[in-house]
C-alpha positions in Angstrom: 22.6 -8.4 -17.1 23.3 -9.1 -20.7 22.0 -6.5 -23.1 19.4 -8.8 -24.7 17.0 -8.7 -21.8 16.6 -12.5 -22.2 17.8 -13.4 -18.8 19.0 -12.2 -15.4 21.5 -14.1 -13.3 22.6 -12.2 -10.2 23.6 -12.9 -6.6 24.4 -10.3 -4.0 24.9 -10.2 -0.2 23.0 -7.8 1.9 25.2 -6.7 4.8 22.4 -4.9 6.7 20.3 -8.0 7.0 23.0 -10.7 6.9 21.0 -12.7 4.4 22.2 -13.8 0.9 19.6 -13.4 -1.9 20.2 -15.2 -5.1 18.2 -14.7 -8.3 18.9 -16.7 -11.4 17.6 -17.0 -14.9 14.5 -14.8 -14.8 13.7 -14.5 -18.5 12.6 -11.2 -20.4 13.3 -8.8 -17.6 14.0 -5.3 -19.1 17.3 -3.6 -18.7 17.7 -1.0 -16.0 19.7 1.6 -18.1 21.8 4.4 -16.6 20.0 7.7 -16.8 16.6 6.0 -16.2 14.2 6.5 -13.3 12.1 3.4 -12.2 9.1 4.3 -10.2 8.5 1.2 -8.2 5.8 0.2 -5.7 7.1 -1.8 -2.7 3.7 -3.1 -1.6 2.2 -2.6 1.9 5.0 -3.9 4.0 6.5 -7.4 3.9 9.5 -7.7 1.6 8.2 -11.0 0.2 5.5 -8.9 -1.5 8.1 -7.2 -3.8 7.6 -7.8 -7.5 10.5 -9.5 -9.4 11.0 -6.0 -11.2 11.2 -4.2 -7.9 13.8 -6.8 -6.7 15.8 -6.4 -9.9 15.6 -2.7 -9.5 17.1 -2.9 -5.9 19.8 -5.1 -7.0 20.9 -2.7 -9.9 20.0 0.8 -8.8 22.8 3.4 -8.1 20.5 5.6 -6.2 17.4 4.6 -4.2 15.1 7.5 -3.2 12.6 5.9 -0.7 9.5 6.8 1.1 8.6 6.6 4.8 6.5 3.5 4.4 9.1 1.3 2.7 10.1 -1.5 4.9 13.7 -1.5 6.2 14.1 -5.1 5.3 13.4 -4.2 1.7 15.9 -1.4 1.7 18.5 -3.9 3.0 18.2 -5.7 -0.4 19.7 -2.8 -2.2 23.0 -3.1 -4.0 26.0 -2.5 -1.7 27.3 1.0 -2.4 24.1 2.4 -3.7 23.0 5.7 -2.6 20.1 5.7 -0.2 18.0 8.8 0.2 15.1 9.3 2.5 12.2 11.3 0.8 9.3 10.3 3.1 6.2 12.3 3.7 4.4 11.8 7.1 1.4 13.9 8.2 2.2 16.6 10.6 5.9 16.1 10.5 8.5 18.0 8.5 8.6 16.5 5.1 10.5 17.2 1.9 8.5 19.2 -0.7 7.2 17.3 -3.8 9.1 19.5 -6.2 12.3 19.0 -4.4 11.9 15.3 -4.5 11.2 15.4 -8.4 14.4 17.6 -8.8 16.4 15.1 -6.9 15.2 12.2 -9.2 16.1 14.3 -12.3 19.6 15.3 -10.9 20.5 11.6 -10.3 19.4 10.6 -13.8 21.3 13.4 -15.4 24.3 12.3 -13.5 24.0 8.9 -15.3 22.7 6.9 -12.3 20.2 4.2 -12.4 17.5 5.7 -10.2 15.0 3.7 -8.1 12.1 5.8 -6.7 10.7 3.3 -4.2 7.3 4.0 -2.7 5.1 2.2 -0.4 2.0 0.4 -2.0 1.5 1.3 -5.5 3.0 4.5 -7.0 -0.2 5.4 -8.8 -2.6 4.8 -6.0 -2.5 7.9 -3.8 1.2 7.8 -4.1 2.0 10.8 -6.1 3.8 8.8 -8.7 1.9 10.6 -11.5 3.2 13.9 -10.3 6.8 12.7 -10.3 6.4 10.9 -13.6 5.2 14.0 -15.3 8.2 16.0 -13.8 10.4 13.4 -15.5 8.5 13.9 -18.8 9.0 17.7 -18.5 12.8 17.2 -17.9 13.1 14.6 -20.7 14.1 11.8 -18.3 13.0 8.3 -19.3 11.1 6.3 -16.8 9.4 3.0 -16.1 6.5 2.4 -13.8 6.6 -0.9 -11.8 3.2 -1.4 -10.0 3.1 -2.5 -6.4 0.5 -4.2 -4.3 -1.7 -1.4 -3.0 -2.7 -1.4 0.8 -6.3 -1.3 -0.1 -6.0 -4.9 -1.4 -2.9 -6.4 0.1 -3.2 -4.8 3.5 -6.9 -6.0 3.7 -5.8 -9.5 2.5 -3.3 -9.6 5.5 -6.4 -8.9 7.7 -8.5 -11.6 6.2 -10.8 -9.1 4.5 -11.3 -9.6 0.8 -11.7 -6.4 -1.2 -14.4 -8.3 -3.2 -16.4 -11.5 -2.5 -19.3 -12.6 -4.7 -21.6 -13.1 -1.8 -20.9 -9.6 -0.4 -20.2 -7.0 -3.1 -19.6 -6.4 -6.9 -17.9 -3.0 -6.3 -15.3 -1.6 -4.1 -14.4 2.1 -3.9 -11.1 3.6 -2.8 -11.1 6.9 -1.2 -8.4 9.2 0.2 -8.9 10.4 3.7 -7.4 13.8 3.0 -7.0 16.2 0.1 -4.1 18.3 -1.0 -4.5 20.6 1.9 -4.7 17.9 4.5 -8.4 18.2 5.0 -11.3 15.9 4.4 -12.0 15.9 0.8 -14.9 18.4 0.1 -15.5 17.3 -3.3 -16.8 14.0 -2.6 -20.5 13.1 -3.0 -21.0 11.6 0.4 -24.6 10.4 -0.2 -23.5 8.7 -3.3 -20.6 7.0 -1.5 -22.8 5.9 1.4 -25.4 4.3 -0.9 -23.3 3.5 -4.0 -20.5 1.1 -3.0 -21.0 -1.8 -0.7 -17.4 -1.7 0.4 -15.5 1.6 1.0 -11.8 1.7 1.6 -10.2 4.8 3.0 -6.6 5.5 2.8 -4.8 7.9 5.3 -8.1 8.4 7.1 -7.2 8.1 10.9 -6.8 11.8 11.4 -10.1 12.6 10.0 -12.0 9.5 11.2 -14.6 11.3 13.3 -15.7 13.5 10.3 -15.6 10.6 7.9 -17.8 8.4 10.3 -20.2 11.3 10.9 -20.5 12.2 7.2 -21.1 8.6 6.2 -23.8 8.1 8.8 -25.5 11.4 7.9 -25.5 10.4 4.3 -27.4 7.2 5.1 -24.9 4.6 5.8 -26.0 2.4 8.8 -24.2 2.9 12.0 -24.3 -1.0 12.5 -22.4 -1.6 9.2 -19.3 -3.6 9.7 -16.0 -1.6 9.7 -12.3 -2.3 10.4 -9.0 -0.5 10.7 -5.8 -2.3 9.6 -2.7 -0.5 11.0 0.8 -1.3 9.8 -0.5 -3.9 7.5 1.8 -6.7 6.4 4.4 -5.9 9.1 5.1 -7.4 12.4 3.3 -4.4 14.1 0.0 -5.2 12.3 -3.1 -4.3 14.3 -6.5 -5.3 12.9 -9.6 -3.8 14.8 -13.0 -5.2 13.6 -16.0 -3.1 14.8 -19.0 -1.1 13.5 -19.1 2.1 11.7 -20.8 3.7 14.8 -18.1 2.6 17.2 -15.3 3.1 14.7 -13.7 6.3 16.2 -14.0 5.2 19.9 -12.6 1.6 19.3 -9.8 2.9 17.2 -8.8 5.2 19.9 -9.1 2.6 22.5 -6.9 0.2 20.4 -4.4 3.0 19.8 -4.4 2.4 16.1 -1.8 4.4 14.3 -0.9 5.3 10.9 -0.1 4.1 8.3 -3.7 2.5 8.4 -6.6 1.5 6.0 -10.1 1.8 7.1 -12.7 -0.4 5.4 -16.5 -0.1 5.8 -18.9 -2.8 4.5 -20.0 -6.3 4.8 -16.6 -7.8 3.5 -15.3 -7.0 7.0 -17.4 -9.9 8.3 -15.3 -12.2 6.2 -12.5 -11.8 8.6 -14.1 -14.2 11.0 -13.4 -17.0 8.4 -10.4 -15.6 6.6 -8.1 -14.2 9.2 -5.3 -16.6 8.2 -2.7 -14.6 10.4 -4.9 -15.0 13.4 -5.2 -18.7 12.6 -1.4 -19.0 12.7 -1.6 -17.6 16.2 -4.3 -20.0 17.2 -7.6 -18.3 16.3 -10.3 -20.7 15.2 -11.8 -19.7 11.9 -15.5 -19.8 11.1 -16.3 -21.5 7.7 -19.5 -19.7 7.5 -18.8 -16.1 8.5 -21.7 -14.7 6.6 -24.0 -17.5 8.0 -25.2 -18.3 4.5 -25.0 -22.0 5.1 -26.8 -21.6 8.4 -29.6 -19.6 6.8 -30.1 -22.1 4.0 -30.4 -25.0 6.4 -32.7 -23.0 8.6 -34.9 -22.1 5.6 
């Protein structure tokens, strides 16, 4: 790229995927300078959901430090010869310590490399991107944040469940399914959650799904409220389970839902009957009135 940042003309060949990607004349994209770290969100799965800046970073990075949830097809777009280092964290499995990951980023940057820290979803939504960025600040390493499509929005969209819909909800709440110690967050106001937000989206919640379900119902959330699990969203292994809050645990076990998964509770789940576009591609007939609003108006 020229130093002016006014354009980017680049083509490269991905030997891993056998495809050729060509990007030409994308104006005003910033330079990826040696010694910098870019904290980049890769989105919930499909490589097509990568932002242009994420694609540029893959094309130019000297070192790519990536998480477990990054799709291999996205990694295949990395510049030939780039260092690829796995730094994934998965619950219940041996994982690198967060300080070690941060030190790795600092070391690469101080060695004069363009460092891409590639994270699933968005780096600042339950992604520990803030922790890594603060470590870079303390070390005097310059960085840029490239937001990604978080699973609580993009993953639900791939299941035909809108995070917001004006006939359903005017608020949505994102909640982590576990705290720093790996347990159900004990600092949450469960009665306020149960009553306050029409739509609740839980990240990393499968392990503690029974406790989460029980706490919501005990706090006043109706057991008959619509609920869904979206597992491996935006990948070829995507599983979408639509059920109720009361049946959530049993149905998730029967469907063999596995992480990574998003759990959503609230009336927006009912929209999947009309908006499951992936299902429609496979032959599902969609309902143009999933909330029965038109039916009720005509009946009234």
